[in-house]
TIKOLGU-978816 format. One record per residue (C-alpha): residue number from 1; residue in one letter; x, y, z. Coordinates in nm, 3 decimals, always signed. Layout:
<node drenke="NUM" sepa="A" x="X" y="Y" z="Z"/>
...
***
This chain:
<node drenke="1" sepa="M" x="-0.108" y="+0.073" z="-4.153"/>
<node drenke="2" sepa="A" x="+0.254" y="+0.099" z="-4.045"/>
<node drenke="3" sepa="D" x="+0.409" y="+0.425" z="-3.934"/>
<node drenke="4" sepa="G" x="+0.716" y="+0.373" z="-4.154"/>
<node drenke="5" sepa="V" x="+1.064" y="+0.246" z="-4.071"/>
<node drenke="6" sepa="Q" x="+1.132" y="+0.493" z="-3.791"/>
<node drenke="7" sepa="G" x="+0.766" y="+0.573" z="-3.749"/>
<node drenke="8" sepa="D" x="+0.574" y="+0.895" z="-3.715"/>
<node drenke="9" sepa="Q" x="+0.631" y="+0.986" z="-3.353"/>
<node drenke="10" sepa="S" x="+0.456" y="+1.326" z="-3.372"/>
<node drenke="11" sepa="W" x="+0.160" y="+1.181" z="-3.183"/>
<node drenke="12" sepa="R" x="+0.384" y="+1.138" z="-2.879"/>
<node drenke="13" sepa="T" x="+0.471" y="+1.509" z="-2.854"/>
<node drenke="14" sepa="Q" x="+0.315" y="+1.727" z="-2.586"/>
<node drenke="15" sepa="P" x="+0.163" y="+1.981" z="-2.831"/>
<node drenke="16" sepa="F" x="-0.007" y="+1.702" z="-3.027"/>
<node drenke="17" sepa="R" x="-0.141" y="+1.543" z="-2.709"/>
<node drenke="18" sepa="Q" x="-0.263" y="+1.878" z="-2.575"/>
<node drenke="19" sepa="N" x="-0.451" y="+1.936" z="-2.900"/>
<node drenke="20" sepa="V" x="-0.620" y="+1.597" z="-2.861"/>
<node drenke="21" sepa="Q" x="-0.705" y="+1.675" z="-2.498"/>
<node drenke="22" sepa="S" x="-0.873" y="+1.998" z="-2.607"/>
<node drenke="23" sepa="K" x="-1.081" y="+1.807" z="-2.863"/>
<node drenke="24" sepa="I" x="-1.194" y="+1.560" z="-2.595"/>
<node drenke="25" sepa="E" x="-1.272" y="+1.850" z="-2.361"/>
<node drenke="26" sepa="E" x="-1.476" y="+2.021" z="-2.633"/>
<node drenke="27" sepa="A" x="-1.676" y="+1.702" z="-2.697"/>
<node drenke="28" sepa="I" x="-1.751" y="+1.674" z="-2.324"/>
<node drenke="29" sepa="R" x="-1.853" y="+2.040" z="-2.308"/>
<node drenke="30" sepa="Q" x="-2.079" y="+2.014" z="-2.614"/>
<node drenke="31" sepa="A" x="-2.240" y="+1.702" z="-2.478"/>
<node drenke="32" sepa="A" x="-2.304" y="+1.874" z="-2.144"/>
<node drenke="33" sepa="N" x="-2.203" y="+1.540" z="-2.001"/>
<node drenke="34" sepa="P" x="-2.007" y="+1.550" z="-1.676"/>
<node drenke="35" sepa="T" x="-1.757" y="+1.266" z="-1.658"/>
<node drenke="36" sepa="F" x="-1.573" y="+1.097" z="-1.375"/>
<node drenke="37" sepa="K" x="-1.238" y="+1.164" z="-1.540"/>
<node drenke="38" sepa="T" x="-1.089" y="+1.479" z="-1.689"/>
<node drenke="39" sepa="A" x="-1.006" y="+1.507" z="-2.058"/>
<node drenke="40" sepa="A" x="-0.637" y="+1.485" z="-1.966"/>
<node drenke="41" sepa="E" x="-0.693" y="+1.161" z="-1.772"/>
<node drenke="42" sepa="M" x="-0.891" y="+1.008" z="-2.057"/>
<node drenke="43" sepa="E" x="-0.630" y="+1.110" z="-2.314"/>
<node drenke="44" sepa="N" x="-0.351" y="+0.970" z="-2.097"/>
<node drenke="45" sepa="H" x="-0.532" y="+0.637" z="-2.066"/>
<node drenke="46" sepa="V" x="-0.569" y="+0.619" z="-2.446"/>
<node drenke="47" sepa="F" x="-0.205" y="+0.723" z="-2.493"/>
<node drenke="48" sepa="Q" x="-0.084" y="+0.445" z="-2.263"/>
<node drenke="49" sepa="K" x="-0.284" y="+0.181" z="-2.454"/>
<node drenke="50" sepa="A" x="-0.187" y="+0.291" z="-2.806"/>
<node drenke="51" sepa="R" x="+0.113" y="+0.143" z="-2.983"/>
<node drenke="52" sepa="S" x="+0.094" y="+0.359" z="-3.296"/>
<node drenke="53" sepa="K" x="-0.043" y="+0.689" z="-3.418"/>
<node drenke="54" sepa="D" x="-0.322" y="+0.514" z="-3.607"/>
<node drenke="55" sepa="E" x="-0.424" y="+0.317" z="-3.300"/>
<node drenke="56" sepa="Y" x="-0.409" y="+0.630" z="-3.082"/>
<node drenke="57" sepa="L" x="-0.630" y="+0.830" z="-3.319"/>
<node drenke="58" sepa="S" x="-0.871" y="+0.538" z="-3.347"/>
<node drenke="59" sepa="Y" x="-0.907" y="+0.520" z="-2.968"/>
<node drenke="60" sepa="V" x="-0.957" y="+0.897" z="-2.946"/>
<node drenke="61" sepa="A" x="-1.226" y="+0.887" z="-3.215"/>
<node drenke="62" sepa="R" x="-1.408" y="+0.606" z="-3.032"/>
<node drenke="63" sepa="L" x="-1.386" y="+0.798" z="-2.706"/>
<node drenke="64" sepa="I" x="-1.537" y="+1.113" z="-2.859"/>
<node drenke="65" sepa="I" x="-1.815" y="+0.911" z="-3.024"/>
<node drenke="66" sepa="H" x="-1.887" y="+0.743" z="-2.690"/>
<node drenke="67" sepa="V" x="-1.915" y="+1.082" z="-2.513"/>
<node drenke="68" sepa="R" x="-2.159" y="+1.205" z="-2.778"/>
<node drenke="69" sepa="E" x="-2.368" y="+0.886" z="-2.764"/>
<node drenke="70" sepa="M" x="-2.395" y="+0.909" z="-2.386"/>
<node drenke="71" sepa="S" x="-2.526" y="+1.263" z="-2.427"/>
<node drenke="72" sepa="R" x="-2.790" y="+1.148" z="-2.676"/>
<node drenke="73" sepa="R" x="-2.901" y="+0.868" z="-2.445"/>
<node drenke="74" sepa="R" x="-2.942" y="+1.113" z="-2.157"/>
<node drenke="75" sepa="A" x="-3.145" y="+1.345" z="-2.379"/>
<node drenke="76" sepa="E" x="-3.381" y="+1.058" z="-2.469"/>
<node drenke="77" sepa="E" x="-3.450" y="+0.973" z="-2.104"/>
***
């Protein structure tokens, strides 16, 4: 889905990105899953890869799901 002619650039703002970082951090905390990278580093990696808001949010959602799945796998061991 396109972001419009000029595009929705709100996802590039610092407050928006900080909100996403806090959501990643919360997922890590809830999963009790220590990671090699900080939430800020993970968010920055996703931000660098994304070309649109939709793509960015999709990557973030996949990242959070991955963190939760890793926690479940550890619990099953």
